[in-house]
C-alpha positions in Angstrom: 0.0 0.0 0.0 1.0 3.6 -0.4 1.9 5.9 2.5 -0.8 8.3 1.6 -3.2 6.2 -0.4 -6.0 8.5 -1.7 -8.3 5.5 -2.0 -7.8 4.1 1.5 -11.4 4.7 2.4 -13.3 4.6 -1.0 -16.9 4.4 0.1 -17.5 8.2 0.9 -15.4 9.1 -2.1 -17.5 7.0 -4.4 -20.7 8.6 -3.1 -19.3 12.1 -3.6 -17.9 11.5 -7.1 -21.2 9.8 -8.2 -23.2 12.7 -6.8 -21.1 15.2 -8.8 -21.3 13.1 -12.0 -25.0 12.6 -11.6 -25.5 16.3 -11.1 -23.6 16.9 -14.4 -25.0 14.1 -16.7 -28.1 12.8 -14.9 -28.6 9.7 -12.7 -28.3 6.3 -14.1 -26.0 4.2 -16.3 -24.0 7.1 -17.7 -23.2 8.4 -14.2 -22.3 5.0 -13.0 -20.0 4.4 -16.0 -18.2 7.7 -15.6 -17.8 7.1 -11.8 -16.4 3.6 -12.5 -14.0 5.0 -15.1 -12.9 7.7 -12.7 -12.0 5.2 -10.0 -10.4 2.9 -12.6 -8.1 5.7 -13.6 -7.5 6.7 -10.0 -6.4 3.1 -9.2 -4.1 3.1 -12.2 -2.5 6.4 -11.4 -2.8 6.6 -7.6 1.0 6.9 -7.3 0.8 10.3 -9.0 -1.6 11.6 -6.3 0.1 14.5 -4.5 -1.7 15.5 -1.2 0.2 18.9 -1.4 -2.0 19.8 -4.4 -5.3 19.0 -2.8 -7.3 16.3 -1.0 -8.4 13.0 -2.5 -11.9 14.1 -3.3 -10.6 17.2 -5.3 -8.2 14.9 -7.2 -11.0 12.4 -8.0 -13.4 15.2 -9.1 -10.7 16.5 -11.4 -10.5 13.0 -13.0 -14.3 12.9 -13.3 -14.4 16.3 -14.9 -12.0 15.1 -17.5 -14.0 12.0 -18.1 -17.1 14.1 -18.6 -15.3 16.5 -20.9 -14.1 13.5 -23.0 -17.6 12.6 -24.1 -20.5 12.6 -21.6 -23.8 14.2 -22.6 -24.3 17.7 -21.2 -27.0 18.2 -18.6 -29.5 19.8 -20.9 -29.6 16.6 -23.0 -30.7 14.7 -19.9 -33.5 17.0 -18.6 -36.2 15.1 -20.4 -34.8 11.8 -19.1 -34.8 13.2 -15.5 -38.4 14.3 -15.9 -39.5 10.8 -16.7 -37.3 9.1 -14.1 -38.3 10.8 -10.8 -37.7 8.4 -7.9 -40.8 6.4 -6.9 -42.2 7.4 -3.5 -41.2 11.0 -3.7 -43.6 13.5 -2.4 -45.2 15.5 -5.2 -43.8 18.9 -4.0 -40.3 17.5 -3.6 -40.3 16.0 -7.1 -41.7 19.2 -8.6 -39.1 21.3 -6.8 -36.2 19.1 -8.0 -37.4 19.1 -11.6 -37.9 22.8 -11.5 -34.4 23.4 -10.2 -33.0 20.9 -12.8 -34.7 22.8 -15.6 -33.6 26.2 -14.3 -30.0 24.9 -13.9 -30.0 23.5 -17.4 -30.6 27.1 -18.7 -27.4 28.4 -17.1 -24.2 28.6 -19.0 -21.6 25.8 -18.7 -19.4 27.6 -16.1 -22.3 28.2 -13.8 -23.6 24.6 -14.1 -20.0 23.4 -13.3 -19.7 25.6 -10.2 -23.1 24.5 -8.9 -22.3 20.8 -9.6 -19.0 21.1 -7.7 -20.6 22.9 -4.8 -23.8 21.0 -4.4 -23.3 17.8 -6.4 -19.8 17.0 -5.1 -20.3 18.9 -1.8 -16.9 20.7 -2.2 -16.0 23.8 -0.4 -14.9 26.9 -2.3 -11.3 26.1 -1.4 -11.6 22.6 -2.9 -13.3 24.0 -6.0 -10.5 26.4 -6.4 -8.0 23.5 -6.4 -10.1 21.6 -8.9 -10.5 24.6 -11.2 -7.0 26.0 -10.6 -8.4 29.3 -9.5 -8.1 31.5 -6.4 -10.6 30.7 -3.6 -12.0 34.2 -3.5 -12.6 34.1 -7.3 -14.5 30.9 -6.9 -16.6 32.3 -4.0 -17.5 35.3 -6.1 -18.3 33.2 -9.2 -20.4 30.8 -7.2 -22.3 33.7 -5.6 -23.1 35.1 -9.0 -24.1 31.7 -10.4 -26.5 31.1 -7.6 -27.9 34.6 -8.1 -28.5 33.8 -11.8 -30.2 30.6 -10.8 -32.3 32.3 -8.2 -33.3 34.9 -10.8 -34.4 32.2 -13.3 -36.4 30.5 -10.6 -38.0 33.7 -9.4 -38.7 34.8 -13.0 -40.9 31.8 -13.4 -38.7 29.9 -15.8 -39.9 26.8 -14.0 -43.6 27.8 -13.9 -44.5 26.0 -17.1 -42.6 22.9 -16.0 -44.3 23.0 -12.6 -47.7 23.1 -14.2 -47.0 20.3 -16.7 -45.4 18.1 -14.0 -48.4 18.6 -11.7 -50.8 17.6 -14.5 -48.8 14.4 -15.1 -48.5 13.4 -11.4 
């Protein structure tokens, strides 16, 4: 084993990487494949992990980002799939809220979606996001604040109103 094995406790890392990937490409087989590929690459190259450059989850999210960039479908291509695959047993309002946020997020630009996915999908701090994106922490904090503001504006402007009505009719 390695002195500082980044994969010593893989269970929480798998969950966080999958959450990030699912946030970016949608739940299901694509997210599972990308998560699996991420860990396969991490196992193959774990000797190159440098804890001085960031923690293990930041390293893994960086690998996942490259996997997504190499060919995964963008989130807007998966919005319709997500609408059809709401988890069974969800309370109607929770399902509608999630679908509304998904649709509003899909309308943001790629940079905003990436920041939101890193913060809320991968549950990374601004400092960890800065490591992944190779930016300064304060720049990430400002960009994230602005991205959330744009998302809030879309939600308040009623971008999701039509979706909420059609989803209610289907439920």
